[in-house]
N, C-alpha and C positions, 0 to 999 in steps of 0.2 A: 209578235206584229200581225199589225188586220192586214187584209188581201189591198183592202186602199192603201197602206201604208207600201205593200211590199209593190205595187204596180206604181206608184211612184217613185222609191229609189231605183228602179229600173230603170222607169222615164228618164230621171237626173242621171244615171249612167251613162244613158244612151246620147243624153244631149249634150253631155262630156267628151264624149267620146266625138262625139261629129263637130263641135267646138273646135279639138284638139285637130280634127284633120281640117276642118277650114284653117285654122293657121300654119298648118304647115305647108295648105296650097297656098297662105297668103307670102309664105317668107321661105318659099320655095329657091329664089336667089343666092341670098344670103348662107342659107343648110346646105347648099349646092357648093359655097366658096367653104365652108367650113369639112366638108367630107373632103376636098383637094387638099386642105393642110394637113388634114388629118392620116389622108395618104401618106403627106410628104414625111410626116411625122414618122408613119412605118418605116418609109425606104429609107429613111436616119438609122434609122433603131435594126434595121437588118445585118447589115455587117457588123455589128459593134458583135468584140463578145463579154467571157467575163470581168475581164482585165478593165474593161470601160467602165465596170457599172460601179453601184458608190460601195463603199465600206459597210453600211448597214444592207446591204444588198448580199456580199458576201459572207456575212452571218447566217442568213436565213440558206442560202445554199448549201452550210456548212450544217444546215441543219436537215434538210435535203438529203442532202448523201449521207448523210449518219441515221436517216429512216430507211431507207431504200438499201443501204449496205452498213449492218450494227458491226460489221468485223472493226470497221476504219474509225481512225481517231480514237481510236481504244486509247492511247497515255494522254490527250488533250486533257487541258485545265477544266477550259469548256465542256467541251461535246464527249468527254470521257463517262457522263453522266448525264443520262439526261434529265432530272432535274436540276439540274446547273444552268440550263435557259427557259424559258417561257417565249411557248410559240404562237402564233394567231392560228390557228389548226382548219381554216378555210382556206387562207394563202398558202399558207405550206402543201393543204393536199392540190390545190390545184399547181403549183411547181412541179406535185411528184407527179403527177397524171404524165405533166406534157415529158417532163425526165424519160419514164420507162417509153413514152413511145419514140421517143430522139435521141434520146442521150445527151440532151442538151440541156443545160439549166436556164439558159437566158429563154428560150423558145415560146414558153408560157406565156413570160414579158411581152414579147414582139406581138404576141397573137392578141393582148389586151390593147395593143396601141392605139389604133383605130380606134372602136369602141369608147374608149374611154377619150380621146381628143376631142371625140365628133359631142358624147354626152354633154364634156364642158363645156364647150364653145356653147353652142344650144341651149342650154341653161344661163349660160350668163348674157349670152344674147338677150334673151327674155328678158334676163334682168334690169340689163341696161339700157334696153327699149322701150321699158316702164319708166326710167327715170331722165333717159334724153330725146323719145319722138323720133328719133330720126335715125333710121335702118341702118345707112354709112355708117355712123359716128357708135353706134352700139356693134355694130360685128366687128368695128378695127378693135374698139376694146375687147372685144370676147377672146378676139384671134390673138391681143397681145398677153392677156390675162393667163392665155392655156398654156404661157409658154415659162417653162421652173422660173419661177422668183426665190433669189436666196433673202433670207430673213440673219441678218448676223447675229441681233442680238438673241434670238432663240437657238441657232445655230441650225435653221429649218430650214425647210424649200415647201413654196406651194406653187399649185399650179403642174400642169400633166408631162407635154413638150414628148420625149424619145424613150423607150422600155428603160432603159440603164437608170433610170431617176423611181423606178415601180417599186414601192412598198406595199406595204397596208394602208398606212394614211394617204398614199394615191390614191387608191381607189377610192378610201371615204371621199377626197376631193374631187374625184370623177362628179360624185353626186352632188356635191355640198350646192353650184350655185341654183341648179331646180329647188332643192331644199328647201333655197333661201327664199329663193322666189315665192314658193309657198308658204311659207311663214308670213313673208311681208305681206301678201293680199289678206291670209286672216285676218293680221293685226289692222290694217290700215283697213279692212270694208267688219271689222269687227264681227269675224267670222268664227264662231268655237271648233266647225268642223273642219276647215283647213289649217287651222291652230293644234284640234287633236293629231290631224293625220301631221303634222310636222315630226312633234313630237314624237310621236310614236316612230315615223320613219326613222327618226336619229335614234331613238331604244333599235331598232332592227339594225342598224349601220354600228352598232355597236359591237355585234357578232363579227363584222371585218376590222374593226380597230376601234377597241375600246377607250380608251385613253380620247381620242381622237370627240369619240360623242361625250362622255363625261362631262369635254370642255365647253366643247357646241352646247352643249346642256345646260350650262351655267352661264355663257355667252347669253343666248334666248331666253332665258328667266329674267335675266337684269335687263333686256330691254323691256321686256315684257312687261315687266313692274316698273320700270320708267312711263312706258306709255300709258297703262291702265291706272296710276297712280295709285301712291301707298294707303294703302286701305284693306280691311279685311277680306269684303269679296275677291279685291287683287290678288291676295296673302292665295285666297280660299285657292283662285283659277289655279297661280302656279304649282300651288302643291300638285293640285290634279294632272296639269300637264307634265311635270316631274315624275309622278307615278308612270305613267302612259308612257314616258321615254322608259323607265325602269320596267314595266311588260314589256314592250322590245326587246329590251335587253337580257328577259328572264334566261336566255338559252347561254348566251355567254356567263351569264352566274351560274345557272347550273353546273356548265364546266368549269369554274373555279374552284366550286363546292366543292365538286366530287373530287378536286383530282388527289393523289395521296398525299396523306402529309409527309414533307421531310426534315429534319433536323434543320434550323439556322444558324450561320455563323454569331457564335457568344463572344464577342469580342467589345470592347468598352464602345461605346457610342463615342467621341470624343476620336479617337484614332478611325473610328469609320467617318466620322465628319470631317475630319482632313482627305481621308483622300475623294470623298465625297467632291469639297471643294476645289482641290487640286485638278479631278475628272471632268470638273464642269465648271469652270472659271468663270463664263459668260452669265450666271448665276449673281456674279458677286462685284460690281453690278453692272450697269450695261456697259459694258466696256469698248464698243464698238465709238461709243460717242467721247472717251476717256481721249483718244487722241487730239480730240478739237474742244474740249468741254472741260475748264479745272474740275475736280472729282468735286467742289465744295459746291460749283454754282450745280452740277449735274444731282448732288442730291436733294436741293433746294429745287431745283425743278421736279424733280420726282415727288418728294410732297406736295408740292402746289399740283399738281393733277389729281395727285390720290383725293386731295382733298376738295378742288375745283372739280372734277369732273360728276363726280355722285350729287352736288352740289343742285350742279349744271340742270341735272339728267332729271333729277323728279324736280326740278322747281319749272323747266319748260320742257318737260316731256311730252308735254299733251298742248301747250300755248301756242296760239300763232303769232306772238308779237314778232317784234321784228328783230327785235332788242335781244331777247330770249334765243334768238335762230344765228344773232352774230353770236353770240359766246358759246352754243353748242359748237358752231362751225368751227370759232378761233381755236376752241378746245382739243377739238379732233382733229385742224391742220396740226397745231403742237404734238400731239401723240403719236399722227405718224410719223413723221421729224423726230420722234425718241424711237419709237418701234423699228421701224425697216430703213433707217438714216445707211445708204453706202451708194455706192459710186455708180452702181445699176440706175438705183431707184432715186437717185438727186435728180435727174430731168422731169420724170413724171410729179414728182415732191415739188421741185420751182414751180413747173408750169399750175401742178391746179392753185397752188400758195399765190402765184401773181394773177392767176386768172381770177377768183375770187375775190382777188381785191383790187380790179378793175371794171370788175363788173358793177351791175346797176343793181343794190340794195333790196332785194323783194322779201314777201315772204315766203316759212320751209313752206313746201306741200308736203301733206301726214309719211308719205313713202319716205319722202326726205331725211325727215326726224330718225326714220325705221334707221335707216341706212347712215345716219350719222352717229346713230346710238349705238349700231352695232359693231365701228371702229373705239367709240367710248368704254364701252363693256369688255371688249375684246383688253383693251389697255387696262383695266379692274381686275379681268381673272387673269390676267397674266402679268402682271407687273406687282399688281395688288397682290395677287395672288400667293404667289413667289414670298415677297416681304411678311406676309401675315404670317404666313410657317416661318418666315427666320426667327419672328416674332415672339412667335411661341417657342420656339427654341431658347432661346432669351430667357425669357419672361418663366416658362415653367419645364423646360429642360425637352420638352417635345423634340425629337428629333427630325429636322425639318427634308426628309427625304424624296418627298411626294412633292419638293419644287422643281424636282428633275424633270417629271411631269405635266406640270404646273406652268411653267415659264412656255410649254410649247402653245399653249393659248395663243401667243402672237401670230404663230402661223396665221391665223384666217386676217391679222392686219396685210397679207398679202392681197385679199380680196378690198376688205374695208378701203385702201388706196385707191382702188379699180372705182368701186362706190362713190371716194370723193373727187376722183376727176369725171365722172357723168357728170353729177351733179355741177361741179364746175364747167363742163362743155353745156348744160342745160342754159346756163347763166348767162356763161357769153349768147350763148343766143340769141336769147332774151334782147341782149345790149347788145348787139352787133350796129344796130344803126347808127344807137349814141353815141359810137365810140370814135373819135377819130380817127384819120384813115394812118395817121402814122400807127397810131396804138394800134389799128388791127393788123397792118403789117408785122408789128412787132410780134401778136400774139400767131400772125401765120407763122412766123421763120422760128417761133419756139415751138410751137408744135411738131413742125417738122423736123427738130433738131429732136426734142425729146422721141418720138418716135422711132426715128432715124439710130441714135445712141443705144435705144431697145432694143431694136432689130440686130445694131453690130454685134451688143453682147450675145445675143439669143445664136446667132451666126456660129460664133468665133469659140464660144461656150460648149455646145452642142451638136452642133452642124459641122464645124472645120472639122478636120480628121489629122489634129498632130499629133505626128508619132512622137512617144516618149520613151526616149532610148532606154533607161533604165528600166522601168516597167515592162519592156517588150523584152531586157534581160534576166530580169524575175520571173517571167514565165516559162520563160527556154529553162532557168536552172527548177523553176518548179516542176517543167515535164521530165525534164532529167529524172527528178528525185522520184515520179513517180513512176517511170518505167525501170532503174536499175536500184531503188533502198527497197527494204522488208515494207508491208503492210504495216508494220506495228511500230514504224520508227519514228524516233524522237525528234525535229528541228528545233536548234536554237536560235530564232529571228520571231522578229514583232512585224508580223504581216500577216491577218485575215486573208488576201488574194492568195499568196503563196497555198497553203492551206488547202484552200477549194481546190487550185490547181493541181498540186503534188497528190492533196487528197489523204496529206500524212499529218501527225499529231503538234502541235506546237507546244513545248515548254508556257506560254502566255500572251496575248496579244493586250496592246492598249485598249483596243474595241472591245474588248472581251472584259471589262470592267464594267461599263455599261449595262450592261445584258445582267452580270452576275449581282450587281445590285438591285435590281428589278427581282431575284429570289433569295435574296440576301445568305449565299454563300460562299463560300472561300474568296470576299473583297479582298482581305488582308494579305492573302498568300498572292493572288494574282497581283493586288501592288506593288508587293517586295517583287516579284518576280521581276516584272517591265522593269523599275527602278534599278535593278542589277547590271539589266540588258543595256537599259542606258549608262548609267556610270560606267560601265566598261566600256563603251561605244568601239573602237576599231583595233582597240590593244589584246592583241589576239592571247597572251597566258593571261589575261582577267574573264575573257571569253570564255576560255578554257576551264577556268577553276567554276562559274559559271555552272555551264553545260555538264562538269564535275556532279556537281550538289541536287544537280535536278536531274539523271542522267538519262542527259540527251546524246542520240547518235552521232548528230550531224552538226554545226556551227555554220549560219551562210555567214559571211563577212564581206564587208567592200572590199574588191580585186587588190586597189591600190596598198590596203593595209597587211597583204602576201608578197614577203619577198623568196624571188627564186632559190630553190637551194638550200631552203633552210626553214625551221619552223615543221608544223603538221601537216598529215598526207592531204592533199590538194585532189579529192576524189572529181569534183569540176568545176570545171573555169568560163566565162568568157569574160568580155571587156568591163561590165561592170560587178558582176559577184562573183567569191568565190565558195565552195562548198569545202568545208574542211571534215574529215571522217576522223571523229574521237576516238571507235574502238580501236582505229590502229596505233594509236599511241595512250590507248587509258585515258583521254580526255583530261588532262591536266597531274 
């Protein structure tokens, strides 16, 4: 690099910094509101304990406990051997740091609540402001998008919200809107520097959550290819961008390649596939819609979308004709209903569908095309990717286990739907004077209703502390077990929450099977143990036989299953659960 080039690079960096400062000053009002909302989420998160966290976090807490206290969980099927689970080192190291300081497994998550929510809302605000050009609308959409949204089709959550939801993919999600903004500006302005930066950033974020980065790379490459057109130069551009993402992910790649090799389960693929389908029923097929749409119609709709979407993206990805834009928008609406249909998302889906139908038809801007293509590419990577992997299994016998991760791409539809809402608002604003008075009143009422339903659902789900008596009693039993049983005690109970609070080993838990699939170890054993527990139900003699088979020391059952004055010794009991001591009667 010459001296003049160095001076130019420095001047460019200084100019970028000055523009950033100017942007912050210009939008100080919305950013202050976001800081208040992030503070509210922090206040909501602070009193919540381990029992109010998600089941995914209970697994990560188990990793932290095992790393800090190696003597714990020694007889646990999952945590008895570190080779049985794959962790994200940066995330668990962060949790361990604060756990050592405070003794609280959730403290590190609570520390993250404010910066993650603020970062997400600021990035989302920048995106929605580009689409709507209205600050209050962009701020409202950013605040709504930050609240966790369940994606039933993939059993995933998109958004930030309280600390009880935070897992490695949440950290990835916090950066995602800002990353999308940089990428969209690079595509719409044909700026290779911004494109290179965005893909390199995706690769670097792979070190936080590799699966999300891998899926997002696929989605963005499809959007880029649709924008540039299918040609040799565009393919070479996509190859370069993919390599940049790979370079950013090198630390993760090196970590994976240097892990000690351990033997995997040598079980028939058919047996593993049976467990895979039982554990992940939402992959076969979009079960959320099956209660409302006959199966044959759903399959026909899936096939139609998978054919129509790539054709539309590559035919009209760059064209400005109204007809092409209408096709893209229509497909985006259909794909959104398919991917995120739920009672909570229904008002948003209905709002932007009705608004886009009522608003005046105008040519799509380049940024709007990129936003729409992002949602369509999410469908192709998520739904299309899963069906492709299943097709490989049917045609060539290749196990479709990667579908467990591929379907998670649908999580990004949680942002795609807000992109569509922003586009619908922009069109409604442009058409407002042309709409009749009654239509405008209807739009206002529908808007208030949609926002109100989403806000009510967020409050009832994440803010309002409803006491769960059964869960509180389970925590009470776990606390007793931690204080009154040996550290190497083995319990028969399907509850990763009990394992974390009691710090005692479990025979098996349903949640463990997903983790064991990632390392292909003990899958059939875990499935068999869980099935035997389920088959036994509350029948104490059957439970005792299962406990004896796996050497369990204690069995936790519902209190109503234990009769006073007969049967095994009750070591502890409350209104919901009873702990039966196996050693006292030989466990069967």
